[in-house]
VMD Tcl script that builds the backbone (N, CA, C; Angstrom):
set m [mol new atoms 546]
animate dup $m
set s [atomselect $m all]
$s set {name element resname resid chain x y z} {
  {N N UNK 1 A -30.027 22.121 23.921}
  {CA C UNK 1 A -28.599 22.210 23.682}
  {C C UNK 1 A -28.044 20.813 23.455}
  {N N UNK 2 A -27.212 20.668 22.421}
  {CA C UNK 2 A -26.620 19.361 22.108}
  {C C UNK 2 A -25.559 19.016 23.127}
  {N N UNK 3 A -25.488 17.756 23.480}
  {CA C UNK 3 A -24.469 17.291 24.421}
  {C C UNK 3 A -23.241 16.847 23.664}
  {N N UNK 4 A -22.098 17.135 24.209}
  {CA C UNK 4 A -20.832 16.684 23.657}
  {C C UNK 4 A -20.539 15.321 24.275}
  {N N UNK 5 A -20.328 14.284 23.455}
  {CA C UNK 5 A -20.024 12.983 24.038}
  {C C UNK 5 A -18.814 13.076 24.959}
  {N N UNK 6 A -18.860 12.340 26.054}
  {CA C UNK 6 A -17.820 12.396 27.073}
  {C C UNK 6 A -16.433 12.137 26.485}
  {N N UNK 7 A -16.311 11.220 25.512}
  {CA C UNK 7 A -14.993 10.908 24.949}
  {C C UNK 7 A -14.453 12.021 24.061}
  {N N UNK 8 A -15.250 13.060 23.797}
  {CA C UNK 8 A -14.779 14.178 22.986}
  {C C UNK 8 A -14.512 15.434 23.817}
  {N N UNK 9 A -14.612 15.295 25.109}
  {CA C UNK 9 A -14.420 16.444 25.985}
  {C C UNK 9 A -12.966 16.523 26.404}
  {N N UNK 10 A -12.353 17.713 26.257}
  {CA C UNK 10 A -10.964 17.851 26.674}
  {C C UNK 10 A -10.842 18.613 27.985}
  {N N UNK 11 A -11.594 19.682 28.178}
  {CA C UNK 11 A -11.499 20.479 29.402}
  {C C UNK 11 A -12.661 21.461 29.424}
  {N N UNK 12 A -12.893 22.025 30.557}
  {CA C UNK 12 A -13.934 23.050 30.657}
  {C C UNK 12 A -13.342 24.377 30.211}
  {N N UNK 13 A -14.090 25.161 29.461}
  {CA C UNK 13 A -13.623 26.482 29.041}
  {C C UNK 13 A -13.875 27.474 30.167}
  {N N UNK 14 A -13.429 28.704 29.990}
  {CA C UNK 14 A -13.573 29.738 31.022}
  {C C UNK 14 A -15.027 29.985 31.409}
  {N N UNK 15 A -15.959 29.826 30.458}
  {CA C UNK 15 A -17.356 30.100 30.785}
  {C C UNK 15 A -18.081 28.885 31.354}
  {N N UNK 16 A -17.331 27.827 31.675}
  {CA C UNK 16 A -17.924 26.653 32.293}
  {C C UNK 16 A -18.452 25.631 31.301}
  {N N UNK 17 A -18.473 25.961 30.013}
  {CA C UNK 17 A -18.943 25.009 29.001}
  {C C UNK 17 A -17.808 24.065 28.630}
  {N N UNK 18 A -18.172 22.892 28.184}
  {CA C UNK 18 A -17.162 21.909 27.810}
  {C C UNK 18 A -16.634 22.203 26.418}
  {N N UNK 19 A -15.351 22.000 26.234}
  {CA C UNK 19 A -14.711 22.285 24.939}
  {C C UNK 19 A -14.303 20.973 24.276}
  {N N UNK 20 A -14.341 20.959 22.965}
  {CA C UNK 20 A -13.870 19.803 22.207}
  {C C UNK 20 A -12.349 19.777 22.210}
  {N N UNK 21 A -11.757 18.587 22.073}
  {CA C UNK 21 A -10.299 18.529 22.030}
  {C C UNK 21 A -9.772 19.281 20.816}
  {N N UNK 22 A -8.598 19.876 20.945}
  {CA C UNK 22 A -7.982 20.574 19.820}
  {C C UNK 22 A -7.502 19.564 18.794}
  {N N UNK 23 A -7.560 19.945 17.526}
  {CA C UNK 23 A -7.102 19.071 16.451}
  {C C UNK 23 A -5.646 18.693 16.685}
  {N N UNK 24 A -5.330 17.453 16.459}
  {CA C UNK 24 A -3.959 16.989 16.588}
  {C C UNK 24 A -3.600 16.519 17.989}
  {N N UNK 25 A -4.409 16.795 18.982}
  {CA C UNK 25 A -4.124 16.370 20.354}
  {C C UNK 25 A -4.524 14.902 20.485}
  {N N UNK 26 A -3.648 14.108 21.002}
  {CA C UNK 26 A -3.924 12.679 21.147}
  {C C UNK 26 A -4.675 12.413 22.436}
  {N N UNK 27 A -5.664 11.564 22.358}
  {CA C UNK 27 A -6.382 11.101 23.532}
  {C C UNK 27 A -5.527 9.988 24.138}
  {N N UNK 28 A -5.108 10.150 25.370}
  {CA C UNK 28 A -4.159 9.204 25.974}
  {C C UNK 28 A -4.835 8.076 26.741}
  {N N UNK 29 A -6.157 8.071 26.771}
  {CA C UNK 29 A -6.836 6.984 27.473}
  {C C UNK 29 A -6.624 5.663 26.755}
  {N N UNK 30 A -6.525 4.605 27.504}
  {CA C UNK 30 A -6.382 3.258 26.937}
  {C C UNK 30 A -7.722 2.836 26.353}
  {N N UNK 31 A -7.689 2.327 25.153}
  {CA C UNK 31 A -8.905 1.883 24.482}
  {C C UNK 31 A -9.014 0.374 24.622}
  {N N UNK 32 A -10.176 -0.080 25.022}
  {CA C UNK 32 A -10.433 -1.515 25.102}
  {C C UNK 32 A -10.801 -1.992 23.701}
  {N N UNK 33 A -9.975 -2.816 23.145}
  {CA C UNK 33 A -10.213 -3.313 21.789}
  {C C UNK 33 A -10.955 -4.646 21.792}
  {N N UNK 34 A -11.428 -5.045 22.946}
  {CA C UNK 34 A -12.188 -6.287 23.026}
  {C C UNK 34 A -11.372 -7.450 22.489}
  {N N UNK 35 A -11.996 -8.308 21.705}
  {CA C UNK 35 A -11.271 -9.477 21.186}
  {C C UNK 35 A -10.406 -9.182 19.950}
  {N N UNK 36 A -10.469 -7.951 19.423}
  {CA C UNK 36 A -9.772 -7.643 18.168}
  {C C UNK 36 A -8.293 -8.035 18.157}
  {N N UNK 37 A -7.498 -7.738 19.201}
  {CA C UNK 37 A -6.067 -8.068 19.139}
  {C C UNK 37 A -5.784 -9.556 18.935}
  {N N UNK 38 A -6.738 -10.407 19.246}
  {CA C UNK 38 A -6.555 -11.840 19.043}
  {C C UNK 38 A -6.952 -12.314 17.657}
  {N N UNK 39 A -7.495 -11.428 16.835}
  {CA C UNK 39 A -7.910 -11.801 15.479}
  {C C UNK 39 A -6.747 -11.594 14.512}
  {N N UNK 40 A -6.466 -12.602 13.713}
  {CA C UNK 40 A -5.370 -12.529 12.752}
  {C C UNK 40 A -5.590 -11.418 11.737}
  {N N UNK 41 A -6.811 -11.307 11.236}
  {CA C UNK 41 A -7.111 -10.271 10.251}
  {C C UNK 41 A -6.892 -8.876 10.809}
  {N N UNK 42 A -7.245 -8.676 12.060}
  {CA C UNK 42 A -7.044 -7.376 12.703}
  {C C UNK 42 A -5.548 -7.082 12.824}
  {N N UNK 43 A -4.788 -8.057 13.282}
  {CA C UNK 43 A -3.342 -7.856 13.425}
  {C C UNK 43 A -2.698 -7.572 12.070}
  {N N UNK 44 A -3.135 -8.283 11.033}
  {CA C UNK 44 A -2.608 -8.034 9.689}
  {C C UNK 44 A -2.971 -6.627 9.217}
  {N N UNK 45 A -4.188 -6.201 9.483}
  {CA C UNK 45 A -4.631 -4.874 9.055}
  {C C UNK 45 A -3.851 -3.772 9.776}
  {N N UNK 46 A -3.647 -3.919 11.079}
  {CA C UNK 46 A -2.886 -2.925 11.825}
  {C C UNK 46 A -1.452 -2.863 11.301}
  {N N UNK 47 A -0.874 -4.030 11.022}
  {CA C UNK 47 A 0.478 -4.061 10.456}
  {C C UNK 47 A 0.483 -3.408 9.076}
  {N N UNK 48 A -0.545 -3.675 8.278}
  {CA C UNK 48 A -0.621 -3.078 6.944}
  {C C UNK 48 A -0.681 -1.562 7.023}
  {N N UNK 49 A -1.475 -1.036 7.929}
  {CA C UNK 49 A -1.564 0.417 8.091}
  {C C UNK 49 A -0.193 0.992 8.428}
  {N N UNK 50 A 0.513 0.353 9.361}
  {CA C UNK 50 A 1.848 0.823 9.746}
  {C C UNK 50 A 2.812 0.753 8.564}
  {N N UNK 51 A 2.735 -0.314 7.785}
  {CA C UNK 51 A 3.599 -0.472 6.614}
  {C C UNK 51 A 3.304 0.623 5.590}
  {N N UNK 52 A 2.040 0.883 5.326}
  {CA C UNK 52 A 1.679 1.908 4.351}
  {C C UNK 52 A 2.123 3.295 4.809}
  {N N UNK 53 A 1.972 3.571 6.101}
  {CA C UNK 53 A 2.414 4.871 6.619}
  {C C UNK 53 A 3.924 5.037 6.461}
  {N N UNK 54 A 4.677 3.976 6.741}
  {CA C UNK 54 A 6.122 4.046 6.575}
  {C C UNK 54 A 6.485 4.206 5.098}
  {N N UNK 55 A 5.768 3.522 4.221}
  {CA C UNK 55 A 5.990 3.648 2.777}
  {C C UNK 55 A 5.819 5.103 2.352}
  {N N UNK 56 A 4.739 5.722 2.806}
  {CA C UNK 56 A 4.484 7.124 2.451}
  {C C UNK 56 A 5.609 8.037 2.930}
  {N N UNK 57 A 6.093 7.797 4.154}
  {CA C UNK 57 A 7.210 8.611 4.667}
  {C C UNK 57 A 8.468 8.395 3.830}
  {N N UNK 58 A 8.735 7.182 3.432}
  {CA C UNK 58 A 9.967 6.865 2.715}
  {C C UNK 58 A 9.962 7.415 1.288}
  {N N UNK 59 A 8.831 7.351 0.595}
  {CA C UNK 59 A 8.816 7.779 -0.804}
  {C C UNK 59 A 8.571 9.270 -0.955}
  {N N UNK 60 A 8.063 9.913 0.085}
  {CA C UNK 60 A 7.885 11.353 0.173}
  {C C UNK 60 A 7.788 12.128 -1.113}
  {N N UNK 61 A 8.896 12.745 -1.520}
  {CA C UNK 61 A 8.914 13.652 -2.671}
  {C C UNK 61 A 8.611 12.935 -3.987}
  {N N UNK 62 A 8.913 11.656 -4.065}
  {CA C UNK 62 A 8.561 10.913 -5.282}
  {C C UNK 62 A 7.046 10.890 -5.451}
  {N N UNK 63 A 6.333 10.748 -4.352}
  {CA C UNK 63 A 4.873 10.744 -4.417}
  {C C UNK 63 A 4.355 12.106 -4.860}
  {N N UNK 64 A 5.034 13.171 -4.455}
  {CA C UNK 64 A 4.629 14.507 -4.889}
  {C C UNK 64 A 4.703 14.630 -6.410}
  {N N UNK 65 A 5.756 14.050 -6.996}
  {CA C UNK 65 A 5.916 14.086 -8.466}
  {C C UNK 65 A 4.922 13.178 -9.161}
  {N N UNK 66 A 4.630 12.049 -8.543}
  {CA C UNK 66 A 3.867 10.997 -9.182}
  {C C UNK 66 A 2.365 11.132 -8.993}
  {N N UNK 67 A 1.943 11.690 -7.890}
  {CA C UNK 67 A 0.526 11.638 -7.540}
  {C C UNK 67 A 0.350 10.468 -6.603}
  {N N UNK 68 A -0.676 9.678 -6.809}
  {CA C UNK 68 A -0.911 8.539 -5.923}
  {C C UNK 68 A 0.186 7.498 -6.125}
  {N N UNK 69 A 0.967 7.307 -5.094}
  {CA C UNK 69 A 2.061 6.343 -5.146}
  {C C UNK 69 A 1.907 5.414 -3.957}
  {N N UNK 70 A 1.566 4.180 -4.242}
  {CA C UNK 70 A 1.281 3.193 -3.204}
  {C C UNK 70 A 2.195 1.983 -3.390}
  {N N UNK 71 A 2.247 1.120 -2.386}
  {CA C UNK 71 A 2.986 -0.136 -2.580}
  {C C UNK 71 A 2.462 -0.925 -3.788}
  {N N UNK 72 A 1.169 -0.825 -4.038}
  {CA C UNK 72 A 0.596 -1.507 -5.202}
  {C C UNK 72 A 1.135 -0.974 -6.523}
  {N N UNK 73 A 1.289 0.349 -6.635}
  {CA C UNK 73 A 1.858 0.949 -7.850}
  {C C UNK 73 A 3.310 0.500 -8.022}
  {N N UNK 74 A 4.039 0.448 -6.899}
  {CA C UNK 74 A 5.415 -0.055 -6.954}
  {C C UNK 74 A 5.430 -1.486 -7.483}
  {N N UNK 75 A 4.521 -2.318 -6.997}
  {CA C UNK 75 A 4.446 -3.712 -7.461}
  {C C UNK 75 A 4.182 -3.781 -8.963}
  {N N UNK 76 A 3.268 -2.949 -9.444}
  {CA C UNK 76 A 2.968 -2.937 -10.878}
  {C C UNK 76 A 4.208 -2.578 -11.696}
  {N N UNK 77 A 4.884 -1.513 -11.298}
  {CA C UNK 77 A 6.079 -1.086 -12.036}
  {C C UNK 77 A 7.159 -2.172 -11.996}
  {N N UNK 78 A 7.333 -2.797 -10.847}
  {CA C UNK 78 A 8.341 -3.855 -10.705}
  {C C UNK 78 A 8.012 -5.043 -11.598}
  {N N UNK 79 A 6.747 -5.434 -11.618}
  {CA C UNK 79 A 6.344 -6.556 -12.473}
  {C C UNK 79 A 6.492 -6.219 -13.950}
  {N N UNK 80 A 6.194 -4.983 -14.328}
  {CA C UNK 80 A 6.352 -4.587 -15.731}
  {C C UNK 80 A 7.821 -4.577 -16.137}
  {N N UNK 81 A 8.694 -4.170 -15.232}
  {CA C UNK 81 A 10.130 -4.207 -15.542}
  {C C UNK 81 A 10.599 -5.646 -15.742}
  {N N UNK 82 A 10.135 -6.536 -14.875}
  {CA C UNK 82 A 10.559 -7.937 -14.941}
  {C C UNK 82 A 9.878 -8.708 -16.063}
  {N N UNK 83 A 8.746 -8.195 -16.563}
  {CA C UNK 83 A 7.962 -8.913 -17.574}
  {C C UNK 83 A 7.511 -7.983 -18.688}
  {N N UNK 84 A 8.457 -7.377 -19.430}
  {CA C UNK 84 A 8.032 -6.450 -20.490}
  {C C UNK 84 A 7.137 -7.159 -21.509}
  {N N UNK 85 A 6.050 -6.498 -21.873}
  {CA C UNK 85 A 5.120 -7.069 -22.839}
  {C C UNK 85 A 4.012 -7.888 -22.206}
  {N N UNK 86 A 3.990 -8.000 -20.881}
  {CA C UNK 86 A 2.937 -8.758 -20.192}
  {C C UNK 86 A 1.585 -8.124 -20.514}
  {N N UNK 87 A 0.543 -8.947 -20.579}
  {CA C UNK 87 A -0.779 -8.376 -20.831}
  {C C UNK 87 A -1.487 -8.095 -19.514}
  {N N UNK 88 A -2.570 -7.349 -19.594}
  {CA C UNK 88 A -3.262 -6.887 -18.400}
  {C C UNK 88 A -3.844 -8.040 -17.594}
  {N N UNK 89 A -4.301 -9.093 -18.244}
  {CA C UNK 89 A -4.867 -10.235 -17.532}
  {C C UNK 89 A -3.810 -10.930 -16.689}
  {N N UNK 90 A -2.654 -11.180 -17.277}
  {CA C UNK 90 A -1.573 -11.831 -16.532}
  {C C UNK 90 A -1.080 -10.924 -15.402}
  {N N UNK 91 A -1.003 -9.629 -15.663}
  {CA C UNK 91 A -0.567 -8.689 -14.640}
  {C C UNK 91 A -1.566 -8.646 -13.481}
  {N N UNK 92 A -2.847 -8.653 -13.789}
  {CA C UNK 92 A -3.857 -8.615 -12.722}
  {C C UNK 92 A -3.765 -9.858 -11.837}
  {N N UNK 93 A -3.517 -11.023 -12.436}
  {CA C UNK 93 A -3.327 -12.246 -11.633}
  {C C UNK 93 A -2.078 -12.148 -10.767}
  {N N UNK 94 A -1.014 -11.588 -11.326}
  {CA C UNK 94 A 0.261 -11.506 -10.606}
  {C C UNK 94 A 0.178 -10.606 -9.380}
  {N N UNK 95 A -0.662 -9.566 -9.431}
  {CA C UNK 95 A -0.786 -8.665 -8.282}
  {C C UNK 95 A -2.026 -8.948 -7.440}
  {N N UNK 96 A -2.843 -9.886 -7.880}
  {CA C UNK 96 A -4.018 -10.257 -7.103}
  {C C UNK 96 A -5.157 -9.259 -7.170}
  {N N UNK 97 A -5.275 -8.542 -8.287}
  {CA C UNK 97 A -6.358 -7.582 -8.478}
  {C C UNK 97 A -7.182 -7.977 -9.695}
  {N N UNK 98 A -8.474 -7.641 -9.680}
  {CA C UNK 98 A -9.232 -7.867 -10.905}
  {C C UNK 98 A -8.923 -6.740 -11.891}
  {N N UNK 99 A -9.210 -7.001 -13.163}
  {CA C UNK 99 A -8.841 -6.036 -14.204}
  {C C UNK 99 A -9.514 -4.678 -14.018}
  {N N UNK 100 A -10.731 -4.669 -13.474}
  {CA C UNK 100 A -11.424 -3.384 -13.293}
  {C C UNK 100 A -10.739 -2.521 -12.235}
  {N N UNK 101 A -10.079 -3.124 -11.283}
  {CA C UNK 101 A -9.326 -2.379 -10.270}
  {C C UNK 101 A -7.969 -1.967 -10.826}
  {N N UNK 102 A -7.398 -2.816 -11.641}
  {CA C UNK 102 A -6.078 -2.560 -12.207}
  {C C UNK 102 A -6.102 -1.429 -13.238}
  {N N UNK 103 A -7.152 -1.341 -14.019}
  {CA C UNK 103 A -7.217 -0.374 -15.113}
  {C C UNK 103 A -6.978 1.073 -14.672}
  {N N UNK 104 A -7.626 1.573 -13.614}
  {CA C UNK 104 A -7.347 2.965 -13.213}
  {C C UNK 104 A -5.883 3.185 -12.818}
  {N N UNK 105 A -5.262 2.195 -12.199}
  {CA C UNK 105 A -3.849 2.320 -11.829}
  {C C UNK 105 A -2.986 2.409 -13.084}
  {N N UNK 106 A -3.279 1.574 -14.063}
  {CA C UNK 106 A -2.520 1.611 -15.318}
  {C C UNK 106 A -2.765 2.923 -16.057}
  {N N UNK 107 A -3.996 3.411 -16.024}
  {CA C UNK 107 A -4.303 4.710 -16.643}
  {C C UNK 107 A -3.428 5.802 -16.046}
  {N N UNK 108 A -3.313 5.810 -14.707}
  {CA C UNK 108 A -2.510 6.826 -14.030}
  {C C UNK 108 A -1.038 6.700 -14.421}
  {N N UNK 109 A -0.517 5.481 -14.423}
  {CA C UNK 109 A 0.893 5.277 -14.770}
  {C C UNK 109 A 1.167 5.688 -16.215}
  {N N UNK 110 A 0.197 5.448 -17.078}
  {CA C UNK 110 A 0.343 5.849 -18.482}
  {C C UNK 110 A 0.301 7.377 -18.614}
  {N N UNK 111 A -0.628 8.037 -17.916}
  {CA C UNK 111 A -0.711 9.507 -17.954}
  {C C UNK 111 A 0.581 10.151 -17.458}
  {N N UNK 112 A 1.219 9.528 -16.474}
  {CA C UNK 112 A 2.469 10.057 -15.921}
  {C C UNK 112 A 3.671 9.729 -16.808}
  {N N UNK 113 A 3.442 8.994 -17.891}
  {CA C UNK 113 A 4.526 8.678 -18.820}
  {C C UNK 113 A 5.444 7.571 -18.342}
  {N N UNK 114 A 4.972 6.740 -17.422}
  {CA C UNK 114 A 5.820 5.687 -16.864}
  {C C UNK 114 A 5.659 4.344 -17.563}
  {N N UNK 115 A 4.509 4.137 -18.210}
  {CA C UNK 115 A 4.285 2.874 -18.920}
  {C C UNK 115 A 3.717 3.138 -20.305}
  {N N UNK 116 A 3.855 2.146 -21.159}
  {CA C UNK 116 A 3.254 2.164 -22.494}
  {C C UNK 116 A 2.293 0.991 -22.601}
  {N N UNK 117 A 1.168 1.242 -23.264}
  {CA C UNK 117 A 0.235 0.182 -23.635}
  {C C UNK 117 A 0.277 0.088 -25.148}
  {N N UNK 118 A 0.550 -1.095 -25.640}
  {CA C UNK 118 A 0.598 -1.291 -27.095}
  {C C UNK 118 A -0.288 -2.480 -27.452}
  {N N UNK 119 A -1.132 -2.289 -28.431}
  {CA C UNK 119 A -1.982 -3.395 -28.886}
  {C C UNK 119 A -1.087 -4.520 -29.419}
  {N N UNK 120 A -1.481 -5.739 -29.119}
  {CA C UNK 120 A -0.702 -6.872 -29.615}
  {C C UNK 120 A -1.180 -7.238 -31.014}
  {N N UNK 121 A -0.260 -7.611 -31.897}
  {CA C UNK 121 A -0.677 -7.949 -33.258}
  {C C UNK 121 A -1.552 -9.200 -33.316}
  {N N UNK 122 A -1.355 -10.135 -32.372}
  {CA C UNK 122 A -2.124 -11.382 -32.382}
  {C C UNK 122 A -3.582 -11.185 -31.985}
  {N N UNK 123 A -3.821 -10.246 -31.078}
  {CA C UNK 123 A -5.167 -10.001 -30.571}
  {C C UNK 123 A -5.302 -8.505 -30.305}
  {N N UNK 124 A -5.983 -7.797 -31.178}
  {CA C UNK 124 A -6.080 -6.343 -31.089}
  {C C UNK 124 A -6.847 -5.877 -29.846}
  {N N UNK 125 A -7.512 -6.812 -29.131}
  {CA C UNK 125 A -8.207 -6.444 -27.894}
  {C C UNK 125 A -7.264 -6.442 -26.699}
  {N N UNK 126 A -6.067 -6.979 -26.881}
  {CA C UNK 126 A -5.111 -7.141 -25.787}
  {C C UNK 126 A -3.985 -6.133 -25.914}
  {N N UNK 127 A -3.551 -5.612 -24.772}
  {CA C UNK 127 A -2.433 -4.683 -24.722}
  {C C UNK 127 A -1.207 -5.358 -24.112}
  {N N UNK 128 A -0.068 -5.080 -24.722}
  {CA C UNK 128 A 1.212 -5.432 -24.120}
  {C C UNK 128 A 1.646 -4.223 -23.308}
  {N N UNK 129 A 2.090 -4.458 -22.092}
  {CA C UNK 129 A 2.458 -3.369 -21.182}
  {C C UNK 129 A 3.952 -3.393 -20.935}
  {N N UNK 130 A 4.547 -2.204 -20.892}
  {CA C UNK 130 A 5.978 -2.108 -20.603}
  {C C UNK 130 A 6.291 -0.738 -20.018}
  {N N UNK 131 A 7.432 -0.662 -19.340}
  {CA C UNK 131 A 7.896 0.612 -18.802}
  {C C UNK 131 A 8.444 1.483 -19.927}
  {N N UNK 132 A 8.273 2.776 -19.791}
  {CA C UNK 132 A 8.960 3.727 -20.665}
  {C C UNK 132 A 10.361 3.932 -20.086}
  {N N UNK 133 A 11.256 4.568 -20.819}
  {CA C UNK 133 A 12.557 4.907 -20.220}
  {C C UNK 133 A 12.395 5.752 -18.949}
  {N N UNK 134 A 11.422 6.677 -18.947}
  {CA C UNK 134 A 11.153 7.472 -17.745}
  {C C UNK 134 A 10.668 6.586 -16.608}
  {N N UNK 135 A 9.846 5.600 -16.948}
  {CA C UNK 135 A 9.350 4.660 -15.946}
  {C C UNK 135 A 10.471 3.831 -15.353}
  {N N UNK 136 A 11.402 3.443 -16.191}
  {CA C UNK 136 A 12.550 2.661 -15.724}
  {C C UNK 136 A 13.402 3.487 -14.754}
  {N N UNK 137 A 13.644 4.750 -15.089}
  {CA C UNK 137 A 14.416 5.643 -14.224}
  {C C UNK 137 A 13.678 5.893 -12.915}
  {N N UNK 138 A 12.380 6.154 -13.013}
  {CA C UNK 138 A 11.571 6.395 -11.825}
  {C C UNK 138 A 11.576 5.165 -10.915}
  {N N UNK 139 A 11.418 3.975 -11.498}
  {CA C UNK 139 A 11.403 2.750 -10.712}
  {C C UNK 139 A 12.731 2.527 -9.999}
  {N N UNK 140 A 13.838 2.833 -10.649}
  {CA C UNK 140 A 15.149 2.669 -10.004}
  {C C UNK 140 A 15.240 3.556 -8.764}
  {N N UNK 141 A 14.789 4.801 -8.879}
  {CA C UNK 141 A 14.807 5.722 -7.748}
  {C C UNK 141 A 13.848 5.257 -6.645}
  {N N UNK 142 A 12.671 4.820 -7.040}
  {CA C UNK 142 A 11.677 4.330 -6.098}
  {C C UNK 142 A 12.168 3.067 -5.386}
  {N N UNK 143 A 12.823 2.187 -6.119}
  {CA C UNK 143 A 13.317 0.936 -5.535}
  {C C UNK 143 A 14.310 1.212 -4.412}
  {N N UNK 144 A 15.159 2.202 -4.578}
  {CA C UNK 144 A 16.104 2.551 -3.507}
  {C C UNK 144 A 15.351 2.952 -2.235}
  {N N UNK 145 A 14.293 3.709 -2.387}
  {CA C UNK 145 A 13.483 4.115 -1.228}
  {C C UNK 145 A 12.751 2.916 -0.622}
  {N N UNK 146 A 12.221 2.058 -1.474}
  {CA C UNK 146 A 11.477 0.892 -0.999}
  {C C UNK 146 A 12.405 -0.089 -0.274}
  {N N UNK 147 A 13.641 -0.198 -0.714}
  {CA C UNK 147 A 14.573 -1.082 -0.015}
  {C C UNK 147 A 14.823 -0.602 1.414}
  {N N UNK 148 A 14.900 0.701 1.621}
  {CA C UNK 148 A 15.021 1.221 2.987}
  {C C UNK 148 A 13.734 0.959 3.760}
  {N N UNK 149 A 12.617 1.153 3.112}
  {CA C UNK 149 A 11.302 0.875 3.714}
  {C C UNK 149 A 11.238 -0.587 4.173}
  {N N UNK 150 A 11.694 -1.501 3.349}
  {CA C UNK 150 A 11.691 -2.927 3.700}
  {C C UNK 150 A 12.550 -3.183 4.939}
  {N N UNK 151 A 13.684 -2.519 5.033}
  {CA C UNK 151 A 14.535 -2.662 6.225}
  {C C UNK 151 A 13.795 -2.178 7.464}
  {N N UNK 152 A 13.055 -1.091 7.323}
  {CA C UNK 152 A 12.282 -0.565 8.448}
  {C C UNK 152 A 11.225 -1.565 8.916}
  {N N UNK 153 A 10.583 -2.230 7.976}
  {CA C UNK 153 A 9.506 -3.166 8.308}
  {C C UNK 153 A 10.012 -4.279 9.223}
  {N N UNK 154 A 11.189 -4.795 8.927}
  {CA C UNK 154 A 11.680 -5.977 9.659}
  {C C UNK 154 A 12.795 -5.648 10.640}
  {N N UNK 155 A 12.981 -4.387 10.950}
  {CA C UNK 155 A 14.086 -3.976 11.823}
  {C C UNK 155 A 14.076 -4.691 13.169}
  {N N UNK 156 A 12.914 -5.000 13.705}
  {CA C UNK 156 A 12.833 -5.628 15.025}
  {C C UNK 156 A 12.910 -7.154 14.962}
  {N N UNK 157 A 13.075 -7.713 13.766}
  {CA C UNK 157 A 13.071 -9.168 13.607}
  {C C UNK 157 A 14.474 -9.701 13.341}
  {N N UNK 158 A 14.724 -10.889 13.841}
  {CA C UNK 158 A 15.990 -11.570 13.540}
  {C C UNK 158 A 15.914 -12.110 12.114}
  {N N UNK 159 A 17.053 -12.481 11.521}
  {CA C UNK 159 A 17.012 -13.076 10.184}
  {C C UNK 159 A 16.103 -14.313 10.115}
  {N N UNK 160 A 16.113 -15.127 11.148}
  {CA C UNK 160 A 15.251 -16.315 11.173}
  {C C UNK 160 A 13.784 -15.902 11.227}
  {N N UNK 161 A 13.466 -14.894 12.038}
  {CA C UNK 161 A 12.081 -14.420 12.124}
  {C C UNK 161 A 11.630 -13.814 10.806}
  {N N UNK 162 A 12.526 -13.131 10.114}
  {CA C UNK 162 A 12.189 -12.550 8.810}
  {C C UNK 162 A 11.808 -13.642 7.817}
  {N N UNK 163 A 12.608 -14.683 7.761}
  {CA C UNK 163 A 12.323 -15.800 6.853}
  {C C UNK 163 A 11.007 -16.480 7.238}
  {N N UNK 164 A 10.774 -16.633 8.528}
  {CA C UNK 164 A 9.538 -17.251 9.001}
  {C C UNK 164 A 8.336 -16.387 8.643}
  {N N UNK 165 A 8.453 -15.084 8.821}
  {CA C UNK 165 A 7.359 -14.176 8.493}
  {C C UNK 165 A 6.975 -14.303 7.018}
  {N N UNK 166 A 7.958 -14.256 6.141}
  {CA C UNK 166 A 7.676 -14.385 4.698}
  {C C UNK 166 A 7.009 -15.728 4.402}
  {N N UNK 167 A 7.560 -16.785 4.960}
  {CA C UNK 167 A 7.010 -18.126 4.721}
  {C C UNK 167 A 5.562 -18.203 5.187}
  {N N UNK 168 A 5.270 -17.685 6.381}
  {CA C UNK 168 A 3.915 -17.761 6.919}
  {C C UNK 168 A 2.938 -16.870 6.156}
  {N N UNK 169 A 3.359 -15.675 5.774}
  {CA C UNK 169 A 2.471 -14.812 4.989}
  {C C UNK 169 A 2.127 -15.449 3.642}
  {N N UNK 170 A 3.118 -16.060 3.007}
  {CA C UNK 170 A 2.853 -16.756 1.741}
  {C C UNK 170 A 1.883 -17.915 1.955}
  {N N UNK 171 A 2.072 -18.630 3.039}
  {CA C UNK 171 A 1.208 -19.768 3.336}
  {C C UNK 171 A -0.231 -19.317 3.573}
  {N N UNK 172 A -0.413 -18.222 4.312}
  {CA C UNK 172 A -1.747 -17.685 4.553}
  {C C UNK 172 A -2.399 -17.270 3.234}
  {N N UNK 173 A -1.671 -16.520 2.420}
  {CA C UNK 173 A -2.228 -16.055 1.142}
  {C C UNK 173 A -2.614 -17.238 0.250}
  {N N UNK 174 A -1.749 -18.210 0.177}
  {CA C UNK 174 A -2.020 -19.384 -0.660}
  {C C UNK 174 A -3.233 -20.162 -0.140}
  {N N UNK 175 A -3.319 -20.300 1.187}
  {CA C UNK 175 A -4.445 -21.057 1.754}
  {C C UNK 175 A -5.791 -20.363 1.511}
  {N N UNK 176 A -5.746 -19.050 1.292}
  {CA C UNK 176 A -6.958 -18.289 1.015}
  {C C UNK 176 A -7.217 -18.133 -0.487}
  {N N UNK 177 A -6.421 -18.817 -1.305}
  {CA C UNK 177 A -6.671 -18.854 -2.734}
  {C C UNK 177 A -5.965 -17.809 -3.566}
  {N N UNK 178 A -5.014 -17.089 -3.012}
  {CA C UNK 178 A -4.314 -16.071 -3.795}
  {C C UNK 178 A -3.434 -16.721 -4.832}
  {N N UNK 179 A -3.513 -16.187 -6.041}
  {CA C UNK 179 A -2.609 -16.610 -7.112}
  {C C UNK 179 A -1.415 -15.681 -7.192}
  {N N UNK 180 A -1.416 -14.624 -6.384}
  {CA C UNK 180 A -0.361 -13.606 -6.461}
  {C C UNK 180 A 0.875 -13.988 -5.677}
  {N N UNK 181 A 0.837 -15.082 -4.959}
  {CA C UNK 181 A 1.965 -15.487 -4.126}
  {C C UNK 181 A 2.508 -16.811 -4.654}
  {N N UNK 182 A 3.792 -16.926 -4.717}
  {CA C UNK 182 A 4.391 -18.207 -5.158}
  {C C UNK 182 A 5.501 -18.605 -4.248}
}
mol reanalyze $m
mol bondsrecalc $m
mol representation Tube
mol addrep $m
């Protein structure tokens, strides 16, 4: 008979056998995270997870219409609005992604009718990227949701702490070689 690991046991059933915890029930035991809480990368990752979860809650129904809607997709749409005609290479540098990672995201945005790819007359291998009118409307609606999301992120911080956080995050990214931060 297979043993149920102790951390997966919730209670004994009527027949004396151990039962697995029910789905959705939280284990309330304190977890020893060892040295992880002292690692900067761990703290950044935990914060990122919380930020992404809040983003998903805030954009809700827009994501249902769009399909995969992430902070990264928002960044792409925002950059395309601010830089109509930008090429994929410049866009990939601006968001800190390589072109092979960027291409599927652009494919999705194009399929949803939010962006246009147009070959440039100077170099037929290069595409100029821009928002469609639908993309512009969608981005305006999304931006309103993201602005509330941004308020949620820094709600516990003073204005001085907010400025410090931005400054330090930019400094970390730059020190690690990111070209996506200025």
